[in-house]
Every structure is written in structure tokens, then in C-alpha cells.
Phi, psi and omega in degrees: 000130177295144176236005177231124181234101186305325182297331181287338171292319175296326177299322178301319179297314180299314181297319180295316180290332174298315179295318179300316182293328175302314183288329176290319180288341178294343178281347181268145172263099188301324185297333184266003183268158172302159189306306184296313181295326178300316181287329174298315180294316179301319180292316181294335178290348175273359182292357175299346177294353173304328177294319177299318178300317177301315184293317177297319179296321178298314178301319180294312186290317180297319179293317179299321184281323193242349188303320184272349186246010183293135177230138179277064179225146180300323181297316180296314183294323178296316179295321179299311180293325178297318179291324176295318178298315181297328182283320190262318199279317189305306182291327176297315182296317181296316179291325177293318178298319177298316181298313181289331174298317177294320180299325181279318187273318182222069183295140176251348182058035172293171184295341179270358179251167176289156184292159181299331182261017179297137181278167178301312178301323179294320178293319178297317178298320179298316180295314182295317182290329175289315183290334179265000180061027175264358186304327186293348178268354183244116183300326182292334185243003188301320182247015179277131183100245173271105189304319184283351185283000174303328182291340178292329175297319177297314180298313183294324176297318177297316180302318180294323183276336190306313180302316180293320179296319180292324175297319177295320180290332178296326180280326183207106184293337181294344179292349178297338175269324184289319186300314179299323178294317179296319179292323176296317177297320177296320177299317177298320178295321179293323176300313180295319181294313183293327179297327182267320190255323186231062182277057185247129174057026179074030179298119182044056196303312181202182184294319178303313180296315181299316182291322186269336192235358183236162179299326183296324179275340186244013182300327183302326181296319177292321183290331172299316178295321178296316180298319178298316181298317180294326178289317179299322181297337180273351179282133183290326177205156179267107184275143175275102181265191185277346178113016185290324180288322175299314180295316180299314181295311181295318180295318180298319179295316181293320178292323177299315179295322178296319180295316180291327177294316180295314180296316181295328182276312187271336185221058183293340183246011183303316183286333179299326182294333180262004180081010181260135180279116180301324180299317180294320178298314180295320180296315180294322179294320181289340180266339185243319182269310183303319180299338176300314180289325178296316179295322177298318178297315180300314181296322177296318180292335179278320192252349187241142177268102182229167178294329179293318176298316179301317181296315182291339180267001179294160182299321181297310181293326177296316178296316179296326177294319179292328180269001187293331181296314178296318178300316180302321183281323192266348190284353182224137179110223188297312181300315180297317180298311182296320180294317182291328181281316189257348182238290182202142178260006178284125186296324179292320176297318178301313182300316179295316181296317181292327176296312179295320179296318181294322177295317178298317178296322179295313184290319189266335187237302189296309183294314178299317180295322179297315179297323183288324186270342182295152177296141179290147180301144176286158173305150187304320185286340182253355187287148173286167177306138185299141177221106186247026183287167179283161180265161177270159177277000000 
């Protein structure tokens, strides 16, 4: 079974730039724009689904790489965690250290920094929760530091749970439906528990926060990817079809974004009249309906020879995909603020500069550190089946 799909590296680049474009369009006031440009901005504001694509891709890749080689041994689990650490932590730590250094030496009190009246314990808690990647469970600190890194808490929680989840799925594949429901119920229980017993710094603050910002609310997105990987592994060969799954997936994703843009623009209070929270409806839809189209697109990119697959497998998209993690982390917050103040406030210039910076960080910092920190290969006779797939962002 193949474990490396070049087109999915290109997908990482597309998902990262979708998130970047969401934040760039947030600077525009859509209501004051001409009709056509207004709808372009409204549509691009739905590009936040790039995060959903990342989560589905993570579920797919981790399952593809590790499902057949999991061992209930401390050595295996240590190597697994070491490789996850090598992939995620080094560049995150360096950018986080830079951000907090600026916060200490030349604070701007931007929304991504602690407030001017923050106490010493609050600052210490912010540093500890950022360095341990637990920040995403605390509403007060979720976007403090590197704003987009709240999703790393979700990713790391999945990484910790993935071996046990995969062992459970190995025994009964039907649990792929049961597990997300169980995790959602656990999330609701934690919200109730923390509200009564641990109401500190917005820990599991409410249902909205739990559904949108934690693994418990977004587990379904990972399980869609896991289910796809397990299904792909059962296919005897990957057939080159006409492109129907690619077309279905891409069309479904675009139509989903169009529908949410239309609802958000023309009927922002429709659900309020019925007592239903639009945010909760959109969050549940993005976790249950949208991944169906994402999985269809992934399967098409794996099994079908299309122009989209060819494009995503080009050297440029592959390089951008590998550098997308650094781009995702640095494009918002301190780096963005300093660049706009001291270099240029033009969004296109920013986008180009951040792209070049992310490629430089990947080539000079991220890739060398990852190779240095990864677990050394096991001897040939003791090694698990080879897994050379790409990593998730």
C-alpha cells in the first residue's frame, strides 16, 4: 500500500493559503465594496475551512502511516511521540520565543498579546501554556502568542489519542462512528465540570468554545480522514478513473462555501429568531458534512489522473506544501505586525514576503531540526513496515 501521495502535499499548501487569505480579507469592509468585489471577499472569508482540510488530512496521514505498525510497547510509543515532537515543536517554539520576546521588550498590547494590566501569574500561565501546547483549552490564552497555533493543541491531542483509537478501530471498524460521539459527550462533560470546579482562564469555557476550538468538538474531522485511510488500505489497487471523485469533492467544497457565504450575508440572524445559534450550526456542518466532500477530493487525488492532481504535484506546490506549516504560524500576530509597521502594509507584499520567509525557515531551520530530532531508524530485522508518507501540518 502506498503511503506517500504527492498531491496531498500540494493540498497542504492550498489549505494554508486559504487560511492566510481569510485573515487578509478580514481587513476589508465588505459592505463598502463594489458588488462583485464584495462577493469575492465574502466568498474568500469562507476559506477558514482550510483548518478542516488540515484536520481531515491529519487523520488520513497518521492512519496511513501507523495503523498497521502500532505496538503496545513503551519503545514504540516513545519513538512515535518523538517523531510527532520533531515535526511540530521546533519551529513553533522558535516563533513562540520570538513573539514572547517582543511582548516583553517592546509590547504593543495587540489582541494577540497579553493585556497591559496582565498580572505576573497570568503572564507565567501564558508562557507555560504556550510552551506545553495546552493553550488551546483555555479561552483566555487560545490565540495569545501565535494566534493560529490554537489548532496545534487540537492536533497534539489527536496525536496522543491516535494509537489507542487505531487499536480500537482495528478490532471493530464500526467504532469510527461511535468514537466521535463519545468524545463529544466527554467534551460536554468537561465543560460542565470546569465551569463548576475549574473556572480558571476560560478552561473549556462553554459549548461554543469546546465545539470550535478543541479536539472534543472537532474529532469528527479527524475520524473522517481515518475512515478514508482505512478504506483506501482495503483497495487492491488505485485505479486511474475519469475524475468524478475529484470533481464531486471540489464542487462540493466550493458549493458549501457559497452556501455559507450567502447565509452569512443575507440572513445572519435567521437562526437567532428560532433560538438556534448559527455558529453552532456552521461548526457542526463543517465537522460532519464538509469532510464528506474533502474525503471525496482526497480519494480523487489519490486514484484519478486529473489536471488538478498534476498541478498539486508540481515542484512549486510541493515546496509550498512543505513550507506551509511555517507560513500558517507566522502570517498572523507579531511577525505580521512588525512587517506591516516597518516594511510594508500592502497585503500582496506581505503575502509574498511571508511565502519567501516560510520557505527559508523550512529549508534552513525546520527541515534540519526535524531530521536531527527524529527517532533513528530501527535495525532492519526489528523495524516496523516502512512508512514514508508526508506529515500533516
